[in-house]
C-alpha positions in Angstrom: -32.7 -6.5 51.4 -35.3 -5.0 49.1 -35.5 -5.4 45.4 -34.8 -1.7 44.9 -31.6 -1.8 46.8 -30.4 -4.9 44.9 -31.2 -3.2 41.6 -29.1 -0.2 42.7 -26.2 -2.4 43.7 -26.3 -4.3 40.4 -26.3 -1.0 38.5 -23.4 0.3 40.6 -21.4 -2.8 40.0 -22.1 -2.7 36.2 -21.0 1.0 36.1 -17.9 0.2 38.0 -17.0 -2.8 35.8 -17.6 -0.7 32.6 -15.5 2.2 34.1 -12.6 -0.1 35.0 -12.6 -1.8 31.6 -12.7 1.6 29.8 -9.8 2.9 31.9 -7.8 -0.2 31.2 -8.4 0.1 27.4 -7.7 3.8 27.4 -4.5 3.2 29.4 -3.3 0.7 26.9 -4.0 3.1 24.0 -2.2 5.9 25.8 0.7 3.6 26.5 1.0 2.6 22.9 0.8 6.1 21.6 3.2 7.6 24.2 6.4 9.3 23.1 8.5 6.8 25.1 7.7 4.1 22.5 9.4 3.7 19.1 7.5 5.7 16.5 8.4 3.7 13.4 9.0 0.1 12.3 12.8 0.3 12.2 13.0 1.7 15.8 10.5 -1.0 17.1 12.7 -3.7 15.5 15.8 -2.2 17.1 14.0 -2.0 20.4 13.2 -5.7 20.2 16.9 -6.5 19.7 16.8 -7.5 16.0 20.1 -7.6 14.1 20.8 -4.6 11.9 21.3 -6.8 8.8 17.9 -8.4 9.5 16.3 -5.0 9.8 17.7 -3.9 6.5 16.6 -7.1 4.8 13.1 -6.7 6.2 12.6 -3.1 5.2 14.2 -3.7 1.8 11.6 -6.3 0.9 9.8 -3.4 -0.8 12.9 -2.6 -2.9 12.4 -2.8 -6.7 14.1 -5.8 -8.2 13.3 -5.6 -11.9 12.9 -9.3 -12.0 10.1 -9.1 -14.5 11.9 -6.7 -16.9 13.1 -9.6 -19.2 9.6 -10.9 -19.8 8.1 -9.9 -23.2 5.4 -7.3 -23.9 2.1 -7.2 -21.9 3.2 -10.0 -19.5 6.3 -8.2 -18.3 4.5 -4.8 -18.0 1.6 -6.4 -16.1 3.8 -8.3 -13.6 6.0 -5.1 -13.1 2.8 -3.1 -12.3 1.7 -5.8 -9.8 5.2 -5.6 -8.3 4.8 -1.8 -7.9 1.4 -2.2 -6.2 2.7 -4.8 -3.8 5.9 -2.8 -2.9 3.8 0.3 -2.1 1.4 -1.6 0.1 4.1 -2.9 2.5 2.4 -6.2 3.4 5.6 -7.7 4.7 6.1 -10.1 1.7 8.5 -9.8 -1.2 6.6 -9.0 -4.5 7.6 -12.4 -6.0 6.2 -14.2 -2.9 2.9 -12.3 -3.0 2.5 -12.8 -6.8 3.2 -16.5 -6.4 0.6 -16.8 -3.6 -2.0 -15.0 -5.6 -1.5 -17.2 -8.7 -1.5 -20.3 -6.4 -4.9 -19.1 -5.0 -6.2 -18.6 -8.6 -5.1 -22.2 -9.5 -6.6 -23.6 -6.3 -10.0 -21.9 -6.8 -10.1 -22.8 -10.5 -9.5 -26.5 -9.7 -12.1 -26.5 -7.0 -14.8 -25.0 -9.2 -14.1 -27.4 -12.1 -14.0 -30.5 -9.9 -17.1 -29.3 -8.0 -19.1 -28.6 -11.1 -18.2 -31.9 -12.6 -19.1 -33.7 -9.4 -22.6 -32.2 -9.1 -23.3 -33.0 -12.7 -22.9 -29.8 -14.7 -20.1 -31.2 -16.8 -16.8 -29.6 -17.9 -17.8 -27.4 -20.8 -15.9 -24.5 -22.4 -18.3 -22.0 -21.0 -17.9 -23.5 -17.5 -14.1 -23.4 -17.8 -14.3 -19.7 -18.9 -16.6 -18.9 -15.9 -14.4 -20.7 -13.4 -11.3 -19.0 -14.8 -12.8 -15.5 -14.5 -14.1 -16.2 -11.0 -10.8 -17.5 -9.8 -9.0 -14.5 -11.3 -11.5 -12.1 -9.6 -11.2 -13.9 -6.2 -7.5 -14.7 -6.2 -6.0 -11.8 -8.2 -8.3 -8.8 -8.8 -9.7 -8.3 -5.3 -6.3 -8.7 -3.6 -4.8 -6.2 -6.0 -7.6 -3.7 -5.5 -7.1 -3.9 -1.7 -3.3 -3.6 -2.0 -3.6 -0.7 -4.5 -5.8 1.1 -1.9 -3.2 0.5 0.9 -0.3 1.6 -1.4 -2.1 4.8 -2.4 -2.6 5.7 1.3 1.1 5.1 2.0 2.2 7.2 -0.9 -0.1 10.1 0.1 1.2 9.8 3.7 4.9 10.0 2.6 4.1 12.9 0.3 2.6 14.8 3.3 5.6 13.8 5.5 8.3 14.8 3.1 8.2 18.6 3.5 8.2 18.2 7.3 11.2 15.9 7.0 13.0 18.5 4.9 12.3 21.1 7.6 13.8 18.9 10.3 16.8 18.2 8.0 17.4 21.9 7.4 17.2 22.7 11.1 19.7 19.9 11.8 22.1 21.3 9.1 21.8 24.9 10.5 22.5 23.5 14.0 25.8 22.2 12.8 25.0 18.6 12.2 26.7 16.9 9.2 24.4 15.3 6.6 24.6 11.8 8.0 23.7 13.0 11.5 20.8 15.1 10.1 19.5 12.0 8.4 19.8 10.0 11.6 17.6 12.7 13.2 14.9 12.0 10.7 15.1 8.3 11.3 14.4 8.8 15.0 12.0 11.7 14.9 9.7 10.8 12.0 6.9 8.3 12.0 6.4 5.6 9.3 6.6 5.3 6.4 9.3 8.0 6.0 11.0 7.3 9.3 11.9 3.7 8.5 12.9 4.8 4.9 15.5 7.3 6.2 16.5 4.8 8.9 17.3 2.3 6.1 19.4 5.0 4.3 21.4 5.7 7.5 22.0 2.0 8.0 23.2 1.5 4.5 25.6 4.5 4.8 26.9 3.0 8.1 27.7 -0.2 6.2 29.7 1.7 3.6 27.3 2.6 0.9 27.5 6.0 -0.9 25.0 8.6 0.4 23.7 9.5 -3.1 23.2 5.8 -4.0 21.3 5.1 -0.8 19.0 8.1 -1.3 18.5 7.3 -5.0 17.3 3.8 -4.0 14.8 5.4 -1.6 13.5 7.6 -4.4 13.3 4.6 -6.8 11.4 2.6 -4.2 8.7 5.3 -3.9 8.9 6.7 -7.4 8.3 10.3 -6.2 9.5 13.4 -7.9 10.0 15.2 -4.6 12.5 12.6 -3.4 14.3 12.8 -6.8 14.6 16.5 -6.5 16.0 16.1 -3.0 18.7 13.6 -4.3 19.6 16.0 -7.2 19.9 18.9 -4.8 22.3 16.9 -2.6 24.3 15.8 -5.6 24.6 19.3 -7.1 25.6 20.8 -3.7 28.2 18.0 -3.2 29.8 18.7 -6.6 29.5 22.5 -6.8 29.1 23.7 -3.2 26.6 26.2 -1.9 24.3 26.7 1.0 22.5 23.3 1.3 20.2 24.4 4.0 18.9 27.3 1.9 18.5 25.1 -1.2 16.5 22.5 0.7 14.4 25.2 2.4 13.4 26.6 -1.0 12.7 23.0 -2.2 10.4 22.4 0.8 8.6 25.6 0.0 8.1 24.5 -3.6 6.9 21.0 -2.6 4.4 22.5 -0.2 3.0 24.8 -2.9 2.8 21.9 -5.3 1.1 19.8 -2.6 -1.4 22.6 -2.0 -2.3 22.6 -5.6 -2.4 18.8 -5.7 -4.9 18.7 -2.8 -7.1 21.3 -4.5 -7.2 19.2 -7.6 -8.0 16.1 -5.5 -10.8 17.9 -3.8 -12.3 19.0 -7.1 -11.9 15.6 -8.7 -13.0 13.6 -5.6 -16.4 12.7 -7.0 -14.9 11.4 -10.3 -12.2 9.4 -8.5 -14.7 7.8 -6.1 -16.9 6.9 -9.1 -13.9 5.3 -10.8 -13.2 3.3 -7.7 -16.8 2.1 -7.3 -17.3 1.3 -11.0 -14.0 -0.6 -11.0 -14.6 -2.7 -7.9 -18.3 -3.1 -7.9 -18.7 -5.5 -10.9 -15.8 -7.7 -9.6 -17.2 -7.8 -6.0 -20.8 -8.4 -7.1 -19.8 -11.2 -9.5 -17.6 -12.9 -6.8 -20.3 -12.5 -4.2 -23.2 -13.8 -6.3 -21.2 -16.8 -7.6 -20.0 -17.6 -4.1 -23.6 -17.6 -2.7 -25.4 -19.1 -5.7 -23.1 -20.7 -8.2 -26.0 -22.5 -9.9 -27.2 -19.1 -11.2 -24.2 -19.0 -13.5 -23.5 -22.7 -14.0 -27.0 -23.2 -15.5 -26.2 -20.8 -18.4 -22.5 -21.7 -18.8 -23.6 -24.8 -20.8 -25.2 -22.6 -23.4 -22.8 -22.0 -26.4 -24.0 -18.4 -26.6 -22.7 -17.9 -23.0 -19.0 -17.9 -24.3 -19.7 -15.0 -26.7 -21.8 -13.0 -24.3 -19.5 -13.4 -21.3 -16.4 -12.5 -23.4 -18.2 -9.4 -24.7 -19.1 -8.4 -21.2 -15.5 -8.7 -20.0 -14.3 -6.7 -22.9 -16.8 -3.9 -22.2 -15.8 -3.9 -18.6 -12.1 -3.4 -19.4 -13.0 -0.7 -22.0 -15.0 1.2 -19.4 -12.2 0.9 -16.8 -9.7 2.3 -19.3 -11.9 5.2 -20.2 -12.7 6.1 -16.6 -9.1 5.9 -15.6 -8.1 8.2 -18.4 -10.8 10.7 -17.4 -9.7 10.9 -13.7 -5.9 10.6 -14.2 -5.0 14.3 -13.6 -1.4 15.3 -13.5 -0.2 18.1 -11.2 
């Protein structure tokens, strides 16, 4: 057999192998995205045979607890803001657990830096302690919060886009003769995450005896969205005074869509400023963490100088001042 024939056979075999692997991967993707599979987290958990109480507990991990409300001043507000970020990101941990893990990471990194610096002969000075504290806060707290904030913002935008569609499905269910609870169940089975699991949680709570308005109000509090609050108010007013609920919600969906259109126009016009704010917020933290991780001697050499404490503190103050000014400039209300 000639070398040319062997080369052709090898090429054919390689083509066949790549073709079969591609078909297998595409088949898996089609199978995962097919309509026969559960389309949201709650339905997947039901499909796997999980208990309804466990499903409610898992989804309600993102529920606000107010456990930091009793803490004074800046500490209480800061921890409550961290709790909001963690809830919106839906990482599968309760906010208290995630905050505890982040502060444990800060403590572990700080201890390693102090012990390592003392071991290699730099000594434990005030400047070195300040440097280790800032680095550990960046690595264990600031960077995870920036990532979680990005994930939470994506989920909030997703649910804002889904909510008018959910109202349309709800209105069609009401006009088809379904009661409110049945129309909500329709949303739980037809809508994708995140709103599908949220309405599924509402239907489960109603099934266990909770009031409809309380369950919906909890959903609105979890996401802190005005659209959901208007939906809850509309249901409450209709329940007390009567009226055509389908027409009320149809008008509400129209208003929400118009507001979303204006919101997206504002986002498009302010996209450059918002991206600059994200970059200027994350870049100093990421650069400092990366340089210190790769070459800690670059900072440790100067940390022994008494002037380092003043200069580094001023640098941190200027960073937070810049972040505050940039955030105020791009914080547009619609």
